[in-house]
N, C-alpha and C positions, 0 to 999 in steps of 0.2 A: 427798437421802436415797438416791439410786440407788446410791451407792458401798457401801451397807450391804446391798444386796439379795443374798439367797442366801448369807449368811454361815453358817459352822458354828463349832463350838468351835475348830477349827484356824485358821480365818480370823479369828475374834475375837481369838485369841491373837496372830496375826501382826499384826493391826491395832493391838493394844495395844503390841506391841513397836515398831512403826513410829512410833506416836504418842509413845511414850516417848523414842525416839531423836531425833525431830524437835524435841522440847522439851529435849533435852540432859539428860534425867533418867537416872540410873543405876538398875539393878535394886535396888541397895542403898537408894537414897533412897526408891524406891517402897515397898520392904519396911518401911522405918522409919516412913513415914507410916501404913502399915497395921498397925504394931506386930508385925511378924514379925521374929524374931531373925536369920534368914538369908534369902538370896535364892532358895533352892531352890524354894519354892512359886511364887514369881513366875516363875521360869524355866519351871517345869512348865506354868503357865497360858499363858505366851507361846508355848510349843512345842505347845500343844494336848493335853497329857497330862492335865491336871487342869482341872476347871471352877471358875469363880469361885463361892464359896459364895453361895447365894441371899441370905443375910442380910448379905452384905458387898458386894453389887453397887454401891450408891451410894458406899461408901467407895472402891472401885476406880475408879469414875468420877472422883471427886475427886482421888485419888492420881495418876491419869494425866492430870489436868487436861482432861478431856473435857467436852463440853456435857452438861447434865443429862439431855436426852432419850436419851442413849446407854444409860442404865439400861434403858429400854424395849427398845432394840435387843438388849442382852444377854439379857434375859428371853425375847424372841421367838426369838432364834437359839440360845441355849445351853439354855434351858428351854422349848423349843417345846411340850412337852406341857402345861405350865402356861398358856402363852399361848393355846394352842388351847382349853383348857378355859374360859378367861375369855371368849373369843370365842363359843364355843358356848353358854355360860351366858347371855350377852347376847342371842344370837339367839332362844333359846327363852323368854325372859322379857321380854314387851313393856314391863314397868315400867322395864327397864334400857336399852332401846334408845336410842341416840343421845346418851347422857350422856357428859360429859367424865370423865376418870379421877377428878377431884376430886369431881364430882357422883356418880359411880358409887360411890365409896368411902362418901360420906355416905348414899346410898340403901341400900347393902348393910348398913351399920351399923344403919340404922333398921329394915330388914326383919328382921335378925337379932334385934334387941331385941324387936321385935313378936312374933317366933316364940318367943323365950324367955318372954315374958310370957304367951303363949297356953298354954304347957306348965305354967305355975305354978298 
């Protein structure tokens, strides 16, 4: 995981480009997997000009044939404010401390449902 330390939008883009080239994928083939009509957006992401849309992170991970955990790397590095908010929320809420992401997701859904029922 050391190779991902201190990445930014620019280095995420450079990493994606390198990963794509190592797998002999073209920008066009990546764009097609992602249902983009042309390569402009792919090029802009690889050059650090644009961010991967947060709702498409896992699609990009799959299109670039990266390991699934890389989705977390993208969130942490490109959307650091979201990542930090998640970490801070866990720190101040003892009910969430130490949970895996899957357990955290279940717990948050349950807490939200409980909160909605309380307001009813």
